[in-house]
KELUMLO-557652 format. One record per residue (C-alpha): y, z, x. Coordinates in Angstrom, 1 decimal, padded with zeros to 4 digits, always signed. Example, Ala and Ser with C-alpha at 12.3 -4.5 7.8 and 13.67 -1.06 7.14 Angstrom:
-004.5,+007.8,+012.3 .
-001.1,+007.1,+013.7 .
% end
This chain:
-107.8,+010.2,+019.1 .
-104.7,+008.1,+021.4 .
-102.3,+010.6,+022.5 .
-099.8,+007.8,+021.8 .
-100.0,+008.6,+017.8 .
-098.1,+012.0,+018.6 .
-095.1,+009.7,+019.7 .
-094.3,+008.1,+016.6 .
-091.2,+009.2,+014.5 .
-091.9,+010.0,+010.5 .
-091.6,+006.9,+008.5 .
-088.1,+007.1,+006.9 .
-089.7,+007.2,+003.5 .
-091.5,+010.0,+004.5 .
-088.2,+011.8,+005.7 .
-086.9,+010.4,+002.2 .
-089.3,+012.1,+000.0 .
-088.9,+015.2,+002.1 .
-085.2,+015.4,+001.6 .
-085.7,+015.0,-001.8 .
-088.1,+017.9,-001.9 .
-087.6,+020.3,-005.0 .
-084.8,+018.0,-006.6 .
-085.5,+018.0,-009.9 .
-082.9,+014.7,-011.2 .
-081.0,+014.9,-014.2 .
-083.1,+013.6,-017.2 .
-080.8,+011.9,-018.5 .
-080.8,+009.0,-016.5 .
-083.6,+006.7,-015.7 .
-084.5,+006.7,-012.4 .
-083.7,+003.4,-010.6 .
-084.5,+003.2,-006.5 .
-082.2,+001.4,-004.2 .
-084.5,+002.6,-001.7 .
-087.0,+000.1,-000.6 .
-086.6,-003.5,-000.1 .
-089.3,-004.8,-002.4 .
-088.7,-007.9,-003.7 .
-088.5,-007.2,-007.8 .
-087.3,-010.9,-009.0 .
-091.0,-012.9,-010.6 .
-093.3,-014.5,-008.3 .
-092.8,-018.4,-009.3 .
-095.2,-019.3,-011.4 .
-096.3,-022.6,-008.7 .
-097.3,-020.0,-006.4 .
-099.5,-018.2,-008.8 .
-101.4,-021.6,-010.1 .
-102.4,-022.5,-006.5 .
-103.8,-019.1,-006.0 .
-106.1,-019.7,-008.6 .
-106.5,-023.6,-007.9 .
-107.5,-022.1,-004.7 .
-109.9,-018.6,-005.7 .
-113.0,-021.0,-005.1 .
-111.6,-019.9,-001.6 .
-112.8,-016.0,-002.0 .
-116.4,-017.1,-000.8 .
-115.7,-018.5,+002.7 .
-114.3,-016.6,+006.1 .
-110.6,-017.1,+007.0 .
-110.0,-019.0,+009.9 .
-108.1,-016.7,+012.0 .
-106.0,-020.4,+013.1 .
-104.8,-020.8,+009.5 .
-106.0,-024.1,+007.6 .
-104.3,-027.8,+008.9 .
-102.5,-027.4,+005.6 .
-101.0,-024.8,+005.6 .
-099.9,-025.1,+009.2 .
-097.9,-028.4,+008.8 .
-096.6,-027.2,+005.3 .
-095.0,-024.4,+008.1 .
-094.1,-026.7,+010.9 .
-092.8,-029.1,+008.2 .
-090.5,-026.5,+006.8 .
-089.7,-025.3,+010.0 .
-088.3,-028.3,+011.2 .
-086.1,-029.7,+007.6 .
-084.5,-025.8,+007.4 .
-083.4,-025.0,+011.3 .
-083.2,-029.2,+012.2 .
-085.4,-028.9,+014.9 .
-087.6,-032.0,+016.5 .
-090.9,-032.2,+015.2 .
-093.2,-028.9,+016.2 .
-097.0,-029.5,+017.1 .
-098.0,-027.2,+014.1 .
-101.5,-026.3,+016.3 .
-100.0,-024.6,+019.3 .
-096.6,-024.1,+018.3 .
-096.9,-022.2,+014.4 .
-099.8,-019.7,+013.3 .
-099.7,-018.2,+010.5 .
-100.4,-014.3,+009.8 .
-101.2,-012.0,+007.5 .
-097.3,-010.9,+006.7 .
-094.3,-010.5,+009.4 .
-095.0,-006.8,+009.4 .
-098.4,-006.6,+011.1 .
-097.5,-009.7,+013.3 .
-094.6,-007.8,+015.0 .
-096.7,-004.6,+015.7 .
-099.9,-006.6,+017.1 .
-097.5,-009.1,+019.5 .
-096.5,-006.0,+021.3 .
-100.1,-004.8,+021.6 .
-100.3,-008.6,+023.2 .
-097.7,-008.8,+025.2 .
-096.8,-005.8,+026.7 .
-098.7,-005.1,+030.5 .
-099.2,-001.5,+031.3 .
-099.8,-002.3,+034.5 .
-096.1,-002.7,+035.5 .
-094.8,+000.5,+035.9 .
-092.4,+002.2,+033.1 .
-092.8,-001.4,+030.5 .
-089.9,-000.9,+027.9 .
-089.2,-002.8,+025.0 .
-085.9,-003.2,+023.8 .
-085.3,-002.5,+019.9 .
-082.1,-003.1,+018.5 .
-080.4,+000.2,+016.8 .
-080.2,+000.7,+013.7 .
-083.3,-001.0,+013.2 .
-087.0,-001.8,+011.6 .
-089.4,+001.6,+012.7 .
-092.0,-001.1,+013.4 .
-090.6,-002.2,+016.8 .
-091.3,+001.2,+018.2 .
-094.0,+001.9,+017.1 .
-095.3,-001.6,+018.3 .
-093.8,-000.6,+021.3 .
-095.0,+003.2,+021.5 .
-098.7,+001.9,+020.8 .
-098.8,-000.3,+023.2 .
-098.0,+002.0,+026.2 .
-094.2,+001.2,+026.5 .
-090.4,+003.1,+026.5 .
-088.6,+001.8,+023.2 .
-085.0,+001.6,+024.6 .
-082.5,+001.4,+022.1 .
-079.4,-000.9,+022.0 .
-077.2,+000.2,+019.5 .
-075.2,-002.2,+017.0 .
-071.5,-002.6,+017.4 .
-069.1,-002.9,+014.2 .
-066.6,-003.8,+015.8 .
-068.5,-006.7,+016.7 .
-070.2,-007.8,+013.3 .
-072.7,-005.5,+014.4 .
-074.3,-007.5,+017.5 .
-076.1,-005.0,+020.1 .
-074.2,-004.4,+023.1 .
-076.8,-005.7,+025.5 .
-074.0,-006.1,+028.2 .
-074.1,-002.3,+028.5 .
-077.8,-002.1,+029.3 .
-078.0,-000.8,+032.8 .
-080.1,-003.5,+035.5 .
-083.4,-001.3,+035.7 .
-083.6,-001.1,+031.9 .
-083.1,-004.9,+031.8 .
-085.6,-005.1,+034.7 .
-088.1,-003.1,+033.4 .
-087.9,-004.6,+030.3 .
-090.9,-007.0,+029.0 .
-090.2,-007.7,+024.7 .
-087.4,-007.8,+023.0 .
-087.8,-007.3,+019.7 .
-084.6,-008.7,+017.2 .
-083.7,-008.5,+013.3 .
-081.5,-011.6,+012.1 .
-080.5,-011.6,+009.3 .
-080.6,-008.1,+010.2 .
-082.4,-004.9,+008.2 .
-080.1,-002.7,+007.5 .
-076.9,-004.4,+008.2 .
-077.7,-008.0,+007.2 .
-075.6,-009.1,+010.3 .
-076.8,-012.8,+011.4 .
-076.4,-013.4,+014.9 .
-074.6,-016.3,+016.2 .
-074.8,-018.9,+018.8 .
-073.2,-017.2,+021.8 .
-075.2,-013.5,+020.7 .
-077.8,-016.3,+020.9 .
-076.5,-017.8,+024.1 .
-076.4,-014.5,+025.8 .
-080.0,-013.0,+025.0 .
-081.6,-015.9,+025.9 .
-079.4,-016.0,+029.8 .
-081.1,-012.4,+030.2 .
-084.3,-013.5,+029.3 .
-083.7,-016.4,+031.8 .
-083.2,-014.2,+034.7 .
-084.9,-010.6,+033.7 .
-088.2,-012.9,+032.2 .
-088.6,-011.1,+029.0 .
-090.2,-012.1,+025.8 .
-087.7,-011.9,+022.6 .
-089.2,-011.3,+019.4 .
-087.0,-012.8,+016.4 .
-088.2,-010.9,+013.5 .
-086.1,-013.5,+010.5 .
-087.6,-012.5,+007.7 .
-084.6,-012.1,+005.7 .
-083.5,-015.4,+006.4 .
-084.0,-017.5,+002.9 .
-081.5,-015.1,+001.1 .
-078.0,-015.7,+001.9 .
-074.6,-016.1,-000.5 .
-073.4,-019.9,+000.8 .
-075.8,-023.0,+000.3 .
-073.9,-024.7,+003.1 .
-074.1,-022.0,+005.6 .
-077.9,-020.7,+005.8 .
-078.4,-018.4,+009.2 .
-078.7,-019.4,+011.9 .
-082.4,-018.7,+013.3 .
-083.7,-018.8,+016.8 .
-085.5,-021.9,+017.4 .
-082.4,-023.6,+016.1 .
-080.4,-021.8,+018.7 .
-082.4,-022.4,+021.8 .
-082.6,-026.2,+020.3 .
-078.7,-025.9,+020.4 .
-078.6,-024.5,+023.5 .
-080.8,-026.8,+024.7 .
-083.2,-024.3,+025.9 .
-086.9,-024.2,+025.4 .
-088.6,-022.3,+023.6 .
-090.1,-020.5,+026.7 .
-090.2,-016.8,+025.6 .
-089.5,-017.8,+022.0 .
-091.4,-016.8,+019.5 .
-090.4,-016.5,+015.9 .
-091.6,-014.7,+013.2 .
-091.3,-015.0,+009.2 .
-092.6,-014.7,+005.4 .
-092.7,-015.4,+002.3 .
-092.0,-012.3,+000.7 .
-088.3,-011.7,+000.5 .
-088.2,-015.8,+000.3 .
-091.0,-016.6,-003.0 .
-091.0,-012.8,-003.7 .
-094.9,-012.4,-002.9 .
-094.7,-009.4,-000.9 .
-098.3,-008.9,-002.6 .
-099.6,-011.1,-000.2 .
-098.6,-010.1,+003.1 .
-098.1,-013.9,+004.1 .
-096.5,-015.1,+006.8 .
-096.0,-017.0,+009.9 .
-095.3,-016.5,+014.0 .
-093.7,-019.9,+015.3 .
-092.0,-021.4,+019.1 .
-093.7,-020.5,+022.4 .
-097.0,-022.5,+023.2 .
-098.6,-020.2,+025.7 .
-097.9,-017.2,+023.7 .
-099.0,-018.0,+021.0 .
-101.9,-019.1,+022.4 .
-102.5,-015.5,+023.7 .
-101.9,-014.2,+020.4 .
-104.2,-016.1,+019.0 .
-107.2,-014.8,+021.0 .
-105.9,-010.9,+020.0 .
-106.2,-012.2,+016.6 .
-109.6,-013.2,+016.5 .
-111.3,-009.2,+017.5 .
-108.3,-008.5,+015.7 .
-109.6,-008.7,+011.9 .
-106.0,-010.0,+010.5 .
-106.2,-013.8,+009.1 .
-104.8,-014.7,+005.7 .
-107.6,-014.8,+002.7 .
-108.0,-018.6,+002.8 .
-107.0,-018.0,-001.0 .
-103.1,-016.7,-000.2 .
-103.2,-019.8,+002.5 .
-102.8,-022.4,+000.1 .
-100.4,-020.8,-002.3 .
-098.8,-020.1,+000.7 .
-098.1,-023.9,+002.0 .
-097.6,-025.1,-001.4 .
-094.6,-022.3,-001.2 .
-093.4,-023.2,+002.2 .
-093.3,-027.1,+000.4 .
-090.6,-025.5,-002.3 .
-087.8,-025.2,-002.2 .
-086.0,-025.2,-005.6 .
-087.8,-021.6,-006.8 .
-086.1,-020.6,-003.1 .
-082.7,-021.8,-004.6 .
-082.8,-020.3,-007.6 .
-084.1,-017.1,-006.2 .
-080.8,-016.9,-004.1 .
-078.8,-017.8,-007.3 .
-079.6,-014.0,-008.3 .
-078.9,-012.7,-005.4 .
-075.1,-014.1,-005.6 .
-075.5,-013.3,-008.8 .
-075.7,-009.4,-008.4 .
-073.4,-009.6,-005.4 .
-070.8,-010.9,-006.1 .
-070.3,-008.2,-009.5 .
-071.7,-004.8,-006.9 .
-070.1,-005.8,-004.3 .
-066.7,-005.6,-005.4 .
-067.5,-002.3,-007.6 .
-068.7,-000.2,-004.7 .
-065.7,-001.3,-002.7 .
-063.9,+000.4,-004.4 .
-064.9,+003.8,-003.5 .
-067.1,+003.2,-000.6 .
-066.6,+001.4,+002.8 .
-069.0,-001.4,+002.0 .
-069.0,-005.4,+002.4 .
-070.3,-008.0,+001.2 .
-073.3,-009.2,+004.1 .
-073.7,-011.8,+006.0 .
-077.6,-012.4,+004.4 .
-080.3,-010.2,+003.4 .
-080.1,-008.3,+000.3 .
-078.9,-004.7,+001.5 .
-075.3,-003.3,+001.2 .
-074.2,-001.4,+003.8 .
-071.9,+001.2,+002.5 .
-069.9,+003.9,+005.2 .
-069.6,+006.9,+003.1 .
-068.1,+010.2,+005.4 .
-064.9,+008.9,+004.3 .
-066.0,+010.7,+000.8 .
-066.4,+014.4,+003.3 .
-070.3,+013.9,+003.0 .
-072.7,+012.8,+005.3 .
-075.4,+010.3,+004.6 .
-077.9,+012.3,+003.4 .
-076.0,+014.6,+002.0 .
-074.2,+011.8,-000.1 .
-077.9,+010.4,-000.5 .
-079.6,+013.9,-002.0 .
-076.7,+014.9,-004.3 .
-076.5,+011.6,-005.8 .
-080.6,+011.6,-007.1 .
-079.8,+015.3,-007.4 .
-076.3,+014.2,-010.1 .
-077.4,+010.8,-011.0 .
-081.2,+009.8,-010.3 .
-080.3,+006.9,-008.1 .
-082.2,+006.9,-005.0 .
-080.5,+005.1,-001.6 .
-082.0,+005.4,+002.5 .
-079.7,+007.2,+004.7 .
-078.8,+004.8,+007.0 .
-079.4,+008.0,+010.0 .
-082.9,+007.7,+009.1 .
-083.4,+003.6,+009.9 .
-081.9,+004.3,+013.5 .
-081.9,+007.4,+016.8 .
-079.7,+008.9,+018.2 .
-079.5,+006.7,+021.5 .
-076.5,+006.9,+024.2 .
-074.4,+009.6,+022.0 .
-074.5,+008.2,+018.5 .
-077.0,+007.8,+015.7 .
-074.9,+004.5,+014.5 .
-076.9,+004.3,+011.4 .
-075.4,+008.2,+010.3 .
-072.8,+007.9,+007.4 .
-073.8,+005.1,+006.3 .
-076.4,+004.8,+003.1 .
-078.7,+001.6,+002.5 .
-079.1,-000.1,-000.9 .
-081.4,-002.9,-001.9 .
-080.3,-004.6,-004.4 .
-084.1,-005.7,-005.7 .
-084.4,-005.4,-008.9 .
-082.6,-007.4,-011.6 .
-078.8,-007.2,-012.3 .
-078.5,-005.6,-014.7 .
-080.4,-002.5,-013.6 .
-078.4,-002.6,-010.3 .
-075.2,-002.5,-012.8 .
-076.6,+000.0,-014.1 .
-077.0,+001.8,-010.6 .
-073.6,+001.2,-008.9 .
-072.2,+002.2,-012.1 .
-073.3,+005.4,-011.5 .
-072.6,+005.4,-007.7 .
-069.1,+005.2,-008.6 .
-069.3,+007.8,-011.5 .
-071.1,+010.0,-008.7 .
-067.7,+008.9,-006.1 .
-065.0,+009.6,-008.4 .
-066.5,+013.1,-009.2 .
-066.5,+014.2,-005.2 .
% end
């Protein structure tokens, strides 16, 4: 067996299963889960129609490079969404089978094990795929703790020179999971300067970019920041997905865009990796990227939920509206419980599932920055979310 497998940590949802082991929730309450960030809004009909129309594509093997139509649709969307100059849909865009597998596979492509002690930089808290990708690529993850006082920006200034000198890849997530924080132009200026100085690659995970609360203020993207700052796309790749934007997590459809030289090597890796997106899903994906009306309607639903539920919970928990994404990141230690005990007792007494923040972070530099927080994914319909929030309020009142 690959000995690197032994370094992988237990996935957060397996930790949650163990935490809840032996608990029988109060049967008077139907189960409500805020635990998993799986979109529950209906898939738009236009995507279903496009998928059905493309079913004859099941008879052919998919091209790793993706169809011309899909690459052009993605390039056009990027140009429109982020006000970018024209992209080359052949060299600067690559469809992938969801951002998760691409984020993992990218590290396998770019980490050079022949260089001593390679490092992959990860935010902390973080999406666990980054850590697993680093470990299985033969690199050591280094966790840059987020700073709540700076809207959860990573404390890059505290990272020693010798760490930067060994860093080959830096993952960022904006809007962030679990905090919902969006990197600012100044955050990008700092990170681009570090990349220029030390030569590492930036992988920007932007799968939550289309869930935000003010139509006039969409989250800043990495390529958009580069363009505004007069920086090229060198050593920069962006990962995005239709799962959250268009409520199609089962299609596993996304893309990678940015540095053409990196994408050329990533394409070569993927020809062997064998994860090309089905022709049927490619056609449906092109239709999805070309339509914004369903995305606006999707955001409207989230705006309604967050506008109702955030103040309900804020009266009892330390929580506020995030910059973007569909998570609430709530501090709970003011109630006399840590995050794991809060989640365990809430599940036992009220049959509501939340994810402990410590499961989404690592002990690094003397702290676990997720400890004493819980993550709530407001992905269900508004009525279910309100009922779950009401139960959390009652739980807090009885503590």
